[in-house]
SENU-903617 format. One record per residue (C-alpha): z, x, y. Coordinates in pm, whole numbers, plus 50000, padded with zeros to 5 digits. Each point is the difference from the previous one (the first is absolute). Example, Ala and Ser with C-alpha at 12.3 -4.5 7.8 and 13.67 -1.06 7.14 Angstrom:
! residues 2
507805123049550499345013750344
***
This chain:
! residues 547
493665090752971496504987850000498414981149685497115029349978502805026849973501874982149717496624995349808498715035950037503195014049886500854975349731498945021549695502305029950117502874979150044499704982149676499755031449822503055014050175501934969649888498875004349650500865037950001503404992450116500354974549717499005029149772502445024050144502974973849983499084994749647501335035349936502695004350245500464969350198502384971049965499624974449698501884968749874501454988849680501094965149882502934992849786500104977749669503204992649818500075000949622501354967649856499775015049629503165010349807501155035750172500295020749679496604996749852498454997950363501295033750085498515014349653496904985250087499885016650336501095035249845496924995949754497674994050304501505032950168501344982150295502295018350242503194982949925502635000250265503744988349913502314985550282503534998249976501834989550313498705024950285498825028549718496655002249841498405022749731496955004549810500774983349665498185015849685500435002649638501014964249978501154980449674501454966549962502254988249702502524973949949499284986350351501065035650171497575019950168500305038450018498155026150144500025033250195500465001950392497895025150196500255005350385497254987950219499065031550181497154997150220499644961249931500954975550257502074969449854497744973350116501934966350090498334966850023499904990050352497644969049955500454986249634497374974450049497285020150198498795034850052502465029550043498835032350173500145037949856498925032450145497555022749803500095035050021498815032549855503175005649821500484964049875497924985149695499214963950075500614992949626503665005150056500024968950227497374978149849501215006649630503444996850097502494975449802503494993650172502994989849764503094987750158503054998949796503654987550085501645024149740499685037849917501665021849739499215038050042500165018249669499965039550095498045015050298496844979049953500264972149736500974966150091500164965849846500474961750117499624966649858496654982749997501954971750152500965019450291496445001850139499544976450289496665009150128496935018649879497335007350272496235010449939498325016150254496214994750046497285006550284499654972650257496345007950031499384975550288502495013550199499065034549929496334997950069500694981550327502295029050106497125024149875497594984550246502274993650312502915023850003499595030450236497594981050203501524999750356498094968550106501494969750141497314975449899500284971749769498815011949651497594972849956498165012950313500225034049901498484995049668497474975550114498415021650300499855031949763498344984349714497724974950132498994985749671502254967350031499244963150054501454970650193503955004050015501974965349945503274992450165502234970049940502284983850279503805003549915501594981250277499565021450317497975029949822497125004649767500645018349671496895020149841499234986349672496875018549877496315004850030496854976949897496905004849853500625035149951497045023849895497104973650088498635025250247496454986449977498504965850024498995000049651503815006549882501374970150227502574982049784502724975949978503865011250035503064983549909503035014950154503364986949905502204989350294503564994950065501054964749922501014975450271503394990450074501244964849918498634974450269497405026550135496854983550114498455027550190498865033449874498735025150217497695031849901498775028150189496765018449875499335034850197497335029050020502195029450049497435027849888496535009450088497824976149840498184966350028501824971649823497694969749898502154969449857498364970749883502824980449878503984994350050501834974349834503514993449882500304990249640503254982249914500904995349617503084977649929501295008149646502574992149761503765017150029500225029549784496285011350021498235024550243496644999450090497175025850105496354993950095497645023549811497085015150158497774971749882502184974050203501464985849706503804995049991502075017249714503664987049939502685022849838503294987649815501205031549864497935031550071500915024849700500545036750095498145023749777501615014749677498615030250068498145017350289498635037450014497355017150214496545010649857502125033949898502194980749804503155003650235502414970950022500004982850312501534967649896502945003750247497505003050297498154968349932502334975049838501264986650312499124993150363501995028350179499685033750182498865017349649496274999949979497235021149821498215019950221498585024849735500355035849934498805014250301502025030550078498665023249721496275008249974498784974049736496475003649852499914963949950498444977850309501004968549812503494984350040501474969749842502824980749782499824986849655502254971449926501384982949717501194964049987501334981249720497634967649903501394966849933498444983949692496474983250047499975010450374496404999750072500025004450387502385019050248500555010550365500455034550102502025004250308500215031050204501605011850333497865026550106497825015450293497305023550067501175031350175499755022350324498285023549832497144978249879499474992550352499905034750103497625012349712497734973450133500145014150339499145033249865497234984449786498284984750315500225031850204497885015749728496844978950165500425021050338497614984850279498244978349723502984977749936498734969950189496575002649817501925001949664501944968250085496884982050090498625007949669503284990749812499834964050171496654994549799501205008449664501034970949749503594988649990499675006649615499045036050031502705005650262502684983749803498875020149684500225032850194503604992050108501054995049619498225031349875501865018550290503514983749897500614989050331501474963749896502824997849746498114995749671501424979549717499495007249654501124982149670500315017349647497914980349750499685012549623501195033550132497485006850298500544992550370497864971550141499394996950387500894963450105500295002050361501465015250320502534994550274498345003150361501115029150240502914986650185500235024650312502645026450029502384983050232502084976749766500274991749626498724969049889500734977149709497054991649811498684984449669497444997749749499674978449713498975016049626498304984749717501695011649697498034981049742498695032649853503415016149985501464996449647503255019650021503574987050097499935026550311497505001850278498925034050153498784999050342498555031950180499875001650400497895029150111498875015150318498835031150171502245027550114502624988250225498204967650092502814976249906503824995450027501324978149727503604985250038500164972049750498154984949705500834970449777498124975849792500384962149966498934978449684501004967250126497234973750064499224991650359502254974750133498554968050206500255005450385498954982650289497715023250220499024989250366498465017250289502084999750325498324991450300499025030550261501244983850321498955028150241498885036449999499815018250332498585034650034502165022550233502074969650116496484986950186497024989649776500064970949760498325013549697501224973749750496494988149919499005033249890502825001949751500364967949834497074999549755497515024849828496875000450175497495021450175502335005350301502625025949991502975007450228499635037050086502625023350109498125030750127502695017650208503415015849946502704978450093498034966049951502294973049841499944964949946502864975649986499834971949736502054970649951499944976149716501744968849880501585001649673500024966549813503344985749857501485014549676499304979349718501105020349697503305018949977498345034550102497345007850251497905031750030497535013450300496975018949952497665011250284496464993849862497455020350202496625014349981497985028550159499075034750039500355029050249498085027550116501375035950041498975017350327499795037349965498575025850229498275021649758499335038650101498185028049828497655001049734499734978049720500975016249667497544984649799500165019349698503774996449944499684962350073497634993649726502595011849770501844965150077497304983049784501825011849730502584976649821503705013650070498725024750276502134981050278503395006249789499195036749971499255003550358503534985650080501285024249763498325031650157500924987850348503564998749910500325033949794497785020750202498304985750314503284989750175501175035950005497165010950196500064970650231503775007850084499015038250094496874986650216502344972750166502615029650081497315019650137
***
C-alpha cells in the first residue's frame, strides 16, 4: 500500500474507527475492575444498599440477588431473589481488567453497580428469607468500570487488521511527534512521545520524558528516536538527565526543567467531575481505571475536568501536583479534521501561522483548553495558575507542577483540572507537600547517534543552537547511546531532555471554509467543535465511508 493511498484515505478510516468505538459503547465488550472492601461487613452491606447497588450473595455454588438487608447483633438478614436474566459475573483477573459483554437485554448498571458478598454460612428462613453471621463473610467485591481497558477495546476490537496498534493510530491521525524507545536487552520498548503539540517553530519547547531506570552496574543506555508519521520533525537537542536522590523519594522534572522530589504523595480526599459525580476510585491509584469523561450520552457542555480536594498540613505554603495522564487519540483526530477545513489553502495557512508570536499561539491553545489547565481555589474563586503540556496519545506520562499555596488560608486545598471535550485521559492525581530533597543532577554523555544505522548526527543533537537534526521521512530513526555516570545516592532516575518542533504534512483538498474557520477565533470554540464531531459529524462520516 502506498503512502499516498494511506494519507488520502486517513480521514475516512479514522472516522470509521471512532464510529466503531461509539457503537461498541452501546453493544460491544467492556471491562470491569474488582476492588475488595476492607471495612466491617455488616455496615458495609447497609451502605451499599443505601447506594442502591445491585447486591449478589454467594454461598457455595449458589447465588441470589440479596435485598431488604438488615444487620443487628452481628447477624445479617435479608431476602433472596433469583438472578433471572442476569449473569453471575465471577472475577477472572482480581488485579486487572475483567471482560463482560453488553447487549440490548442487559443493563450495564447490573455489572458496574454490582457488589458480591461471599459467605461461608447461610440459614434459610421460609421461601426467600435468609440470615448469616456477619463474621461468616469472607469477601466483599465491588465492580467498577476499567475505563482504560474499555476505551482500548472500543477503538481496536472488531478491526481485522494485523498491524501494530502504534503504527495504525500514527498513520491515521498524523498529528504526532517523535516516538521514543528504550533498549531492553535485545529489543526496544516504546516509552512515549516528545515535544507534543509543538507544530510550529514558535512553539518549539523543551520536554522532559521520564525513562525506565538503569539496572545495577549498567553503564550504557540506548535510546531510539523515530518518525512514524507524515511530518517533518526538527530536533534541536537530546540529552540524558541523571538525578541521584535519597532512598524513599521519587523524582520528576517539571516542564521548566526543575526537579521536584516526592516523599509521600497524598491521594485526594475527594474527587468529582465538573458535574459533581464522584470519580475518586478512577484517579486515586495508577491502574487500569481512568477518567475519560462522560462521552456516551450527548452533553451540552464542551468542557470537562476534575475537582480535587486535599487535606493540607499546617503552614504548608508550597506543594507539588503529580498526575499520570495523556492527551487522547480523539484530540489528534479533531486536529486532523480542523486542518482539513483549510482545503487547498492549508500550506498557505501554515506559512502564516509560523509568523505568529509564540505568546499568541500559546494563549490560543489555553483559550481552547487543549493543554490540561490547573486552577487553585482561593477565597472561594478559581484562579488559573498553570497547565500541563500535551503529551501525545500513545502512552500516559507522569508529570508534576509546583503550586504556590501562600494565598490559600484553609486547611484543605481544592484544585481543578480542566480541558476540552475528550482531550485528556486522567489515570492518577496526588499532591506532595514535602520540601524538595537534595539531589545530585548530572548530564550523561551522548557517545554516538547514528541515523538509519549509517550517518553520524551526534553534533546536531548535543547542544541547542541553529542546527537541527531533521527527520523528514516515515521510517527515519536515530540510535543513540549514552554513558550513565556511576550512582552516588541511593536512588537514580533518568529523564530524556529534548527540544524541538515538528511540521504536519497534509495534502489539502477542496475549498477553504473561510466563514466556518473564523468561528475558531472565539474562546472555547475548539472544544465545541470536538463535541459536535463526536455526537453528530461522525455518524455521517460512517455513512459516507460505507458508501
